[in-house]
N, C-alpha and C positions, 0 to 999 in steps of 0.2 A: 752656567756662566757664559756670557757672550764673548767669543774669542775674536779679538781684533784682527781684521784681514791683514794688516801690515805686518803682524807678528807671525803669521802662518808660514811665511817664507823664512826658513831657518838658515839660509845660506849666508846671511849677514847677521853679525852679533854686535850690538852696540857696547857690550861689556864682556869681560872675560870672567871665567869661573875660577876663583881663587882656591876654593875647596869644594869638591863635588859631593860632599856629605848630604844625604837627603834628610835634613831636619824636618820633623813634623811641624814645629813652630819655632823657627830660629828667631832669636831676640837678644836683647841685652848687650848689644855691641859695646866693647870698650877697647880703645886703641892706644897703645903705648909705643915708644920708640922701638922696643924689642919684640913685642908680642901683640897679637890680636885675640881678644877674648870674646866668647859669645856663649849663649845658652840655647838648648832645645827645651823649652818650657815643658812640653807634654811628656818628654822622656826623662825629665829631671837630670839632664846632663849638662856639664860644663866642658867647653872645648877651649884649648889654648894652642894657638899656632905661633911658632917661632918665625919671626919675619925674615930671618937670614937664610934658613934652610927649608922653610915651609913644612917642617915636621909638626905633627899635631899630637897632643896628649889630651885624653878625655878622662873625665871623672864622673862617676855616678854619685849624685847628691842624695841626701836622705829625704828630701821633699822637693816639690816644685819651686824653682827659683826663676824669677822673671826679669830681673834687672841687675846689672853690675854697675855700681856707682863709684867704686873706688878700688884701686889696687895698690898695695904697699909692698915695696921691695920685690916686685914680681913674684910674691909669695902669698900674701894675704888678700883674698878676694872678698869684697864686701857686697852683699846681696840683699835684695828684697825677696821675701819668700812667703810661703803660705802662712807661716806663723808670725812673721814680723820682719826684723832685720837681723841678718846673720853674717858671720865671717867664716870662710872656708880657708884653711891652711893647706895649700897644695903640697907642701913638703911632708907635713905630718899626717895629712889626710884627715885632719880633725875639723869638727863643725862646732861653732860656738854661736848660740842664739844671744845676740847682744841686747835685744829688746823685743818683748812680745806685744802683739796686738791685744786689745781687750779680749778676754776669754770668750765672751759671747759672740765675737766676730771671727773667731777661728773655727770654721766648720769645713766639712769635706766638700761643701758646695761652693766655697769661696777660695780665691787666691789673690796674691798681689799681681800687678801687671807692670806698667812702665813706671819710671821715676827719673828724677834729676836733681843735681846739686844746685842749691841757691848760694851758699857760702861754704867755706871750709868746714863749718860746724853744723850746717843745716841741710838736710836731705829731705826732699818731698817725694812721696810715692803714692800710687793709687791701688785700690782693690776692685775686684769685679767678681761676678758670679762665673763659675767655670762654663756654664751654659748661659751666655749673656742674658741678663734681665734688666730692663730699663730702670735706671736710677737705683740699682741695688748696691753699687759700689760707693767708695768714699775716698777722700784725700787725707793724707796724714803727713805730719812733720816729725822727723827724728832728729833730735838735737845732740846726739851722742850718748844720751843717757836714757831717754824715754820717748815713747811714741804718743803723739797727741793728734786726735782727729780735728781737722780744720774745715772740712766740707763734707756734707752728706748729700747723696743723690746724683752720682755720676754713673754711667753705664759701662763703658769700656774706656778707661783713662789711658791716654797715650801721649807721646811727644815729649812733654816736660822739658821744653827748650828755654833756658834761662835768657831773659832779656836784660835784667839787672838784678841787684840783690833782693828786690821785693816783687819782681814781676816775672811771670813765666807763661809760656804758651803751653796749654794743656788741651789736648783733643778729646772729645767724646766721640769715639769712632762709630758707635751705634747711631748717634745723631748726625754724623758726618760734618761736624762743626768743630773748628779750632777756636778756643776761647783764650783771651788774655786775662789771667788771674793776677790780682794784686793782693799781696799779703800785708798784714799789719807789721810794723817795724820790729815787734817782738815775736813775730811768726805764730802768734796765738790764734789767729783766725784769718779768713779771707775777707777783705774789705770791699772788693769790687770784682765783678766778672763781666766782661764785655766780649761780644763776638769779634773775632779777628778775621776769620775766613769762614764763610758758610757754603759748603758744597752739597747740601742736602738736596738741592734741585738739580745737581749736575751728575748724580749717581757716581760720585767720587768719594772714596773712603780714606782720609788721611790716617796714617799710622805713626810710626816713630820718625824722629828727625834730628836735625842738628843745625847749628848756626856757624857761619864763618866769621873771619875777622872784619869783614865789611858789613856785617849784620844782615847778610842774605841767609834765608832759611831754606834748607833742603828737607823735603818731606817725602817719605816712602808712601806710595799709594797702593793700598790693598785692592787687588783685582783691577788695577789700572795699568799694568805693564810699564810702570815708569816711576821715576823720582820727579817731583815738581819743585821748582825753585821760585821763591818769592822774595820781594824786598821786605824790609822791616815793618812796612805798613800793611803787608798782606797782598800787595799787587803781584800778579803772576808775571814771572820773568822768562821762564824756559821750562821745557820738558826734556828729561833725559830718558830715552826709551830703554826698556829692559826686555830680555828674552824670556822672562817668567812673569806670571800674572800677580803673584802674591808677595810683593816686597813688604817687609815688616819694620825695618829700621835701617838707618844709615848714619855713618860717622866718617869724619874727615881725618886724614893723617895730619901730622904736625905742619907739614909744608902746604897743606890744603891743595895738593895737586892730585890726590887720590881719594876717592869716595868708596868706602866699603859698605856693602848692603847685605843684610840677612834676609832670607826668604822662607817660605813655608810650603809644605805639601798638604797641610791639613785641608780636608774638604774637597780636594781635587779628584776628579774621576780618573779611571785608568786611561781613558782616551786623552785627557788633558795632560796627564803625566807623560804619556808618549809624545805628545806634541811639544811639551816643554820639559825636556829631561833635566834641565839645570835647576828646576824647582827644588827648594830645600837647601840649595848650596849657598855658600858665601861668595858674593860677586865683588869684583874690583873694577872700578870705573876710573880711567885716567882723564882728569879734567883739563880743559884748555883754558888758559887765562885770557 
């Protein structure tokens, strides 16, 4: 990895470390009024931080989970997993598989990755090879009862940022391209895919992200030491520098004055971990209006 010169001076930090846990692959951020939830995909761990006292509870999950898409009663955590869509009851410690992926697509070489909600009843998520392979993954819709494949041939599906009830920004991080996908009204298929932002020539890898009330998009940049902000048309607005190279996802709080960021240590050398000791932690950025 090429280390940016401006980040080698660690005397100034553009963000603070909310939790200094060294996640291998932090992901799946979900923010409520009372708690911050996230996953370490590679360790099959769920973390929950109480916003008031900063205490953390962690849970070992029975398989790799990659996205948290709903939390009910601060108890039931809904997840995209290696097998499909599951619910983890944090009080009972129980795991319920709500819907399975097609049996032929549940293999030790594959897992779910990112996902996002389109409506209260429609959740979209993607799969990928654990060792990324071009076009090996797919996109699926879960309607509360069953999982349906709607798109075949994506490599590393990320972002899943809802624009409206039938459109979503979905990144293929291997291609370094953010696409705008349009779904059929009954969510049975993808009817259109167009390039929203193409960073393949810029050596920038978009990862997870979110949207604010003004329709601005925040995108975590893997190996970019930053979050990038765009308008709804994909025009670059600003760069928020980070003190770690591998941001994986970001989510806003309800007031949209704080941006939380998950990060990763996966693939970093010992030297890079020494240079950037906050890698793997959950970061907190206070935004200015």
